[in-house]
C-alpha positions in Angstrom: 61.8 33.7 106.6 61.9 30.3 105.1 65.7 30.4 105.1 65.6 30.0 108.9 64.0 26.6 108.5 66.1 25.5 105.6 68.9 23.8 107.5 66.4 21.8 109.6 64.3 20.8 106.6 67.4 19.8 104.7 68.6 17.7 107.6 65.2 16.0 108.0 65.1 15.3 104.3 68.6 13.8 104.5 67.6 11.7 107.6 64.4 10.4 106.0 66.2 9.6 102.8 68.9 7.7 104.6 66.3 5.9 106.6 64.5 4.8 103.4 67.9 3.9 102.0 68.6 1.6 105.0 65.2 0.0 104.8 65.6 -0.7 101.0 69.2 -2.1 101.6 68.0 -4.4 104.4 65.1 -5.7 102.3 67.3 -6.2 99.3 70.0 -7.9 101.5 67.5 -10.4 103.0 66.1 -11.3 99.5 69.6 -11.7 98.1 70.6 -13.8 101.1 67.8 -16.2 100.2 69.3 -16.6 96.8 73.1 -16.3 97.5 73.1 -18.2 100.8 75.8 -15.9 102.1 74.9 -13.2 104.6 78.0 -11.0 104.2 77.9 -11.3 100.4 74.2 -10.4 100.3 74.6 -7.4 102.7 77.7 -6.1 100.9 76.1 -6.4 97.5 72.9 -4.7 98.7 74.8 -1.9 100.4 77.0 -1.3 97.3 74.1 -1.3 94.9 72.0 1.0 97.1 74.9 3.4 97.8 75.7 3.4 94.0 72.1 4.3 93.3 72.2 7.3 95.6 75.6 8.5 94.2 74.2 8.1 90.6 71.2 10.2 91.5 73.4 13.0 93.0 76.1 12.9 90.3 73.6 12.7 87.4 71.7 15.8 88.7 74.9 17.7 89.2 76.5 16.8 85.8 73.2 17.5 84.0 72.9 21.1 85.4 76.5 22.2 85.3 77.9 23.8 82.1 81.6 23.6 82.7 82.2 20.1 81.3 80.0 18.6 78.5 77.8 15.7 79.6 77.6 13.3 76.6 74.2 12.1 75.7 75.4 8.5 75.5 76.7 8.6 79.0 73.5 10.2 80.2 71.4 7.5 78.6 73.6 4.8 80.2 73.3 6.4 83.6 69.6 6.7 83.3 69.3 3.1 82.2 71.5 2.0 85.1 69.4 4.0 87.5 66.2 2.3 86.3 67.9 -1.1 86.6 68.8 -0.3 90.2 65.3 1.0 90.9 63.8 -2.2 89.4 66.1 -4.4 91.4 65.2 -2.7 94.7 61.5 -2.6 93.8 61.6 -6.3 92.9 63.4 -7.3 96.1 60.9 -5.2 98.2 58.0 -6.8 96.3 59.4 -10.3 97.0 60.0 -9.6 100.7 56.6 -8.0 101.3 54.8 -10.7 99.3 56.5 -13.4 101.3 55.2 -11.8 104.5 51.7 -10.9 103.3 50.9 -13.9 101.1 49.4 -16.6 103.3 51.8 -16.0 106.2 50.3 -18.8 108.4 50.6 -21.4 105.6 53.2 -23.6 107.2 51.6 -23.4 110.7 48.2 -24.4 109.3 49.7 -27.1 107.2 51.6 -28.5 110.2 48.3 -28.4 112.2 46.4 -30.2 109.5 49.1 -32.8 109.2 49.1 -33.3 113.0 45.2 -33.5 113.0 45.3 -36.1 110.1 47.8 -38.2 112.1 45.7 -37.8 115.2 42.6 -38.9 113.3 44.4 -41.8 111.9 45.6 -42.9 115.3 42.1 -42.5 116.8 40.5 -44.4 113.9 43.1 -47.2 114.3 42.4 -47.5 118.0 38.6 -47.6 117.4 39.1 -50.2 114.6 41.4 -52.3 116.8 38.8 -52.2 119.6 36.0 -53.1 117.2 38.2 -55.9 115.8 38.8 -57.2 119.3 35.1 -57.1 120.0 34.3 -58.9 116.8 37.0 -61.5 117.6 35.6 -62.0 121.0 32.1 -62.3 119.7 33.1 -64.8 117.0 35.2 -66.8 119.4 32.3 -66.9 121.9 29.9 -68.0 119.2 32.4 -70.7 118.1 32.7 -71.8 121.8 28.9 -72.0 122.1 28.7 -74.0 118.9 31.4 -76.3 120.3 29.5 -76.8 123.5 26.3 -77.6 121.7 28.1 -80.1 119.5 29.9 -81.6 122.5 26.5 -81.9 124.3 25.1 -83.6 121.2 28.0 -86.0 121.1 27.6 -86.7 124.8 23.9 -87.1 124.4 24.6 -89.6 121.6 27.2 -91.8 123.4 27.1 -91.3 127.2 23.6 -92.8 127.7 24.5 -95.8 125.6 27.8 -96.2 127.5 26.0 -95.9 130.8 23.3 -98.5 129.7 25.9 -100.9 128.5 27.9 -100.5 131.7 24.7 -101.3 133.7 24.0 -104.3 131.6 27.6 -105.4 131.9 27.4 -105.1 135.7 24.1 -107.0 135.7 25.7 -109.7 133.5 28.4 -110.2 136.1 25.7 -111.6 138.4 24.9 -114.4 135.9 27.4 -117.0 137.1 27.5 -120.2 135.0 29.8 -122.9 136.1 31.5 -120.5 138.5 32.2 -118.0 135.7 30.3 -114.9 134.6 32.2 -114.2 131.5 30.2 -115.7 128.7 29.2 -114.9 125.2 26.7 -112.3 126.4 29.2 -110.6 128.6 31.8 -110.5 125.9 29.2 -109.0 123.5 28.2 -106.4 125.9 31.9 -105.6 126.7 32.6 -105.3 123.0 29.7 -103.0 122.4 30.8 -100.9 125.4 34.3 -100.7 124.0 33.0 -99.7 120.6 30.8 -97.0 122.1 33.7 -95.6 124.1 35.9 -95.7 121.1 33.2 -93.9 119.1 32.8 -91.3 121.8 36.5 -90.7 121.9 36.7 -90.5 118.1 33.7 -88.1 118.0 35.3 -85.8 120.6 38.7 -85.9 118.8 36.9 -85.1 115.5 35.1 -82.3 117.3 38.3 -80.9 118.7 39.9 -81.0 115.2 36.9 -79.3 113.7 36.8 -76.6 116.4 40.5 -76.0 116.0 40.2 -75.7 112.2 37.1 -73.4 112.5 38.9 -71.3 115.1 42.1 -71.0 112.9 40.0 -70.1 109.9 37.9 -67.6 111.8 41.0 -65.9 113.3 42.7 -65.8 109.9 39.6 -64.3 108.3 39.4 -61.7 111.1 43.1 -60.9 110.6 42.7 -60.6 106.9 39.7 -58.3 107.4 41.6 -56.2 110.0 44.7 -56.0 107.8 42.6 -54.9 104.8 40.9 -52.2 106.9 44.3 -51.1 108.3 45.7 -50.9 104.7 42.6 -48.9 103.6 43.0 -46.5 106.5 46.7 -46.1 105.9 46.2 -45.5 102.2 43.5 -42.9 102.9 45.8 -41.3 105.5 48.6 -41.1 103.0 46.4 -39.6 100.3 45.2 -37.0 102.8 48.7 -36.2 103.9 49.9 -35.9 100.3 46.9 -33.6 99.5 47.7 -31.4 102.5 51.4 -31.1 101.6 50.6 -30.3 98.0 47.8 -27.9 98.8 48.4 -24.2 98.4 45.4 -23.3 100.7 44.1 -20.8 98.2 41.1 -19.0 99.6 41.5 -20.6 103.1 41.1 -17.8 105.6 43.2 -19.6 108.2 46.4 -19.0 106.3 45.7 -15.5 105.1 46.8 -12.3 106.8 44.1 -11.1 109.1 44.2 -7.4 108.1 44.4 -8.4 104.4 41.4 -10.7 104.7 39.4 -8.0 106.7 40.2 -5.4 104.0 39.1 -7.8 101.2 35.9 -8.6 103.1 35.3 -4.8 103.4 35.8 -4.4 99.6 33.5 -7.4 99.1 30.7 -5.5 100.9 31.2 -2.5 98.6 32.3 -3.8 95.2 30.6 -6.5 93.2 33.9 -8.1 92.2 36.5 -7.4 94.9 40.2 -8.6 94.4 41.4 -11.8 96.0 43.7 -11.7 99.0 46.6 -12.7 96.7 45.8 -9.9 94.3 45.5 -7.4 97.1 48.9 -8.6 98.5 50.5 -8.1 95.1 49.2 -4.6 94.7 50.0 -3.6 98.3 53.6 -4.9 98.1 54.1 -3.3 94.7 52.7 0.0 96.1 54.9 0.0 99.2 58.1 -1.0 97.2 57.6 1.7 94.6 56.8 4.2 97.3 60.1 3.4 99.1 62.0 3.7 95.9 60.3 7.0 94.9 60.9 8.3 98.4 64.7 7.6 98.0 64.8 9.1 94.6 62.8 12.3 95.5 64.7 12.9 98.8 68.1 12.8 97.2 66.9 14.6 94.1 65.7 17.5 96.3 68.8 17.4 98.4 71.0 17.5 95.3 68.9 20.3 93.7 68.9 22.4 96.8 72.7 22.1 97.1 73.5 22.5 93.5 74.5 26.2 93.8 77.0 25.3 96.5 78.3 22.3 94.7 78.7 24.3 91.5 80.5 27.1 93.4 82.8 24.5 95.0 83.3 23.0 91.6 84.2 26.3 90.0 86.5 27.2 92.8 88.3 23.9 92.5 88.6 24.4 88.8 90.0 27.9 89.3 92.5 26.6 91.9 93.6 23.8 89.5 93.8 26.3 86.6 95.9 28.8 88.6 98.1 26.0 89.8 98.6 24.8 86.2 99.5 28.3 85.1 101.9 28.8 87.9 103.6 25.5 87.2 103.9 26.4 83.5 105.4 29.9 84.3 107.8 28.4 86.7 108.8 25.8 84.2 109.3 28.5 81.5 111.4 30.6 84.0 113.5 27.5 84.8 114.0 26.9 81.1 115.1 30.6 80.5 117.5 30.4 83.4 119.1 27.2 82.0 119.6 29.0 78.6 121.3 32.0 80.3 123.5 29.7 82.3 124.5 27.9 79.1 125.3 31.2 77.3 127.4 32.4 80.2 129.1 29.1 80.4 130.0 29.2 76.7 131.3 32.8 77.0 133.4 31.9 80.0 134.8 28.9 78.2 135.7 31.1 75.2 137.5 33.7 77.4 139.3 31.0 79.2 140.4 29.5 75.9 141.7 32.9 74.7 143.7 33.5 77.9 145.3 30.2 77.7 146.8 30.9 74.2 150.6 32.1 74.3 152.4 34.9 72.1 153.8 32.3 69.7 150.4 30.9 69.2 149.1 34.4 68.7 151.9 35.2 66.1 151.2 32.0 64.3 147.6 32.7 64.2 148.4 36.3 62.8 150.7 34.9 60.1 148.2 32.2 59.1 145.6 34.9 59.0 147.8 37.1 56.8 148.5 34.2 54.5 144.9 33.5 54.2 144.3 37.2 53.4 147.0 37.2 50.6 
């Protein structure tokens, strides 16, 4: 009853084997493309190697089981080694492909987000530092202006009352008229003192302006130096952080790991005292899947070949019988043709001999008879 389902099962086995073959070829092609940088070359090489792997499986099984033609041990060893090389290549490519998709798949996204966050923090810190520097500059300038006002008030308190008193005295002195003139020694002395006080007041204010300008320039330069040093420190810290982010592998960071892999490892952590890391789990899972795919290809085509071996062997024997009969027939025909040529040559010689005898005349015949008698005597 099983023979009724045999065609369907054989067809399904072929379909699944071809499906695994296509999957392995695509994985191998993508990995080879990453190395060769040529899509057509990678796909062609992957398809050729995978197809050769299937053909080697089929032909090795057929030649190993048939008894018509000897299967040398050296050739068998080379074929087996070649098969293992192809299986190793496919398994390695599958492992690299799966590991690349399972090992920290969100690494670049998280790194880009961290770099953007670091830049944003740097920008925010720079803005806050600039606002704080502007506030300090405003406070320092306000304090300097207040000090300037106090010093100016002190200068004014020192000179303006004296100037006002001397002006009053000078006005009063103008009322002392002697001989029709009010400009005397006392007037000139008061005028000189007033001029000296005004000159001192002007010098004091000029000196104050110079001191204030110098203090302002020194204060602003100090604030600029402080702000520049703080900016340089922030920039250096930002550069160190960015360098560390770019160089980091994010080992153990759950943000970059595969969600299902992390959940599985967390489950193992709740059961076993020393569970594997996500990277170790990724390696074993990728190795398991790649080996499973390769074993699926090998088993499917081994079973297909084994199940069809009687038919293949019958076809092989029939082809050999046909070739043998054809060789025997060709040999017989060649021998018959050779015999025919020999007969034709013998007939041709006989005909030439008869024709030669008929062409001889009576004189020639008599001469031949006399020469024959002479030779007999």
